[in-house]
C-alpha positions in Angstrom: 10.6 15.4 15.0 9.0 17.8 11.9 5.7 17.5 10.8 3.3 17.9 7.9 -0.2 18.3 5.5 -1.1 14.9 4.3 -3.2 12.5 3.0 -5.3 10.1 4.7 -3.7 6.3 4.7 -5.6 3.2 5.3 -3.9 0.7 7.4 -5.0 -3.4 8.1 -2.2 -3.3 11.0 0.4 -2.4 12.5 3.7 -4.6 13.6 5.8 -2.7 15.9 9.0 -5.2 16.3 9.5 -7.3 12.9 12.3 -8.9 11.8 11.9 -10.2 8.8 10.5 -7.2 6.6 13.7 -5.5 5.9 17.6 -4.8 7.6 17.3 -5.0 11.7 14.0 -4.7 13.6 11.1 -2.8 11.7 8.2 -1.1 12.6 5.7 -2.6 10.2 2.9 -0.7 8.6 0.2 -3.1 6.7 -1.9 -1.4 4.5 -5.7 -2.3 3.1 -6.5 -2.9 -0.6 -4.8 -4.6 -3.3 -5.4 -5.7 -6.8 -3.9 -9.4 -6.2 -5.3 -12.4 -5.4 -2.5 -14.7 -4.9 -3.5 -17.9 -4.3 -1.0 -18.5 -1.5 -1.2 -15.4 0.1 -0.2 -14.3 3.6 -2.7 -11.0 4.0 -6.2 -11.9 2.3 -7.8 -9.9 5.1 -5.7 -7.1 3.5 -7.8 -7.3 0.1 -10.3 -5.7 0.3 -10.9 -1.9 0.7 -11.4 0.2 4.1 -8.6 -0.1 6.7 -8.5 2.0 9.8 -8.0 6.0 8.9 -4.3 7.3 9.7 -2.9 10.8 8.8 0.8 10.7 7.8 1.6 12.3 11.2 -0.8 10.1 13.5 1.0 6.7 12.1 4.5 8.6 12.4 4.2 9.2 15.8 3.2 6.4 16.7 6.2 4.7 14.1 8.8 7.3 16.6 8.1 5.6 19.6 9.6 2.3 19.0 12.6 4.5 17.3 14.6 2.8 20.3 14.2 -0.4 19.1 15.8 0.1 15.6 20.0 0.2 16.3 21.5 1.7 13.1 19.8 -1.1 11.2 16.3 -0.7 12.0 13.0 1.7 10.7 9.7 1.1 8.9 9.0 -1.0 6.5 5.2 -0.5 4.6 3.6 -3.9 3.3 0.4 -5.4 2.3 -1.9 -5.3 0.6 -0.2 -3.5 -1.9 1.3 0.1 -0.8 1.2 1.5 -4.1 -2.3 1.5 -4.6 -2.2 4.4 -1.6 1.1 6.5 -3.1 0.4 10.0 -2.1 -0.2 8.4 1.8 3.3 6.7 1.6 5.5 9.4 -0.2 4.4 11.4 2.5 5.2 8.7 4.9 8.5 8.1 3.7 9.5 11.6 3.3 8.3 12.2 7.1 10.4 9.6 7.9 13.6 9.9 5.9 13.4 14.2 7.3 13.5 12.7 11.0 16.7 10.2 9.8 14.1 6.9 9.8 15.2 4.5 7.2 12.4 2.8 5.0 11.4 -0.7 3.0 8.6 -0.7 0.7 7.5 -4.2 0.6 5.6 -4.4 -2.5 4.1 -6.9 -5.4 4.4 -3.6 -8.0 0.8 -4.0 -8.4 -0.6 -1.5 -10.6 2.8 -0.1 -11.7 2.5 1.4 -15.1 5.8 3.8 -16.5 2.4 6.1 -17.2 1.9 9.8 -16.3 0.6 10.5 -13.6 1.6 6.5 -11.6 4.8 6.2 -12.4 6.4 10.4 -11.7 4.6 9.7 -8.2 6.6 6.3 -8.2 9.7 8.4 -8.5 8.5 10.5 -6.0 8.5 7.9 -3.3 11.9 6.2 -4.7 13.6 9.2 -3.3 12.2 8.3 -0.1 12.8 4.6 -0.2 15.9 3.2 1.2 15.3 -0.8 -0.5 12.1 -1.9 -2.1 11.9 -5.6 -1.5 9.7 -6.5 -5.0 7.7 -9.5 -4.8 7.4 -11.3 -8.4 5.2 -14.0 -8.0 6.4 -15.4 -10.8 8.1 -14.3 -14.9 6.4 -16.4 -16.9 2.9 -14.0 -17.6 0.6 -16.6 -17.9 2.0 -18.6 -14.6 2.0 -15.2 -13.0 -1.7 -14.2 -14.3 -2.6 -18.2 -12.8 -1.5 -17.4 -9.9 -2.6 -14.0 -9.1 -5.5 -13.2 -11.5 -3.2 -10.0 -13.0 -0.3 -8.9 -15.3 
């Protein structure tokens, strides 16, 4: 297992045997923080800032312990909250995962997506080590989306 020097992430909770958050058996990381206020949110406790601080190395060492459960399809899924609010942490975590042969899934509502830099170039870096994106669009109609989430 190769390690890196990386930023700190803020984690709400961990699930070691996820079966609905991507293909196969998943280690699911729920990150803390989300700007959306979805009326039907499954994880409203992740909205606030804060959470438990983890380095990429610490978190990956925890993830790696469960690799025997994944089989050929499993791996790590990062959800939230909103993972894109911790883009630097996500990028380093997925880079380390891919270097060690771990499948990666990003579960996101796409907030705060923009094509502006520096966000877009950082997102592009993340995508280089992301196997699957599960994009949770709340509603395709902009007005109804705002009514459901408080944001465009």
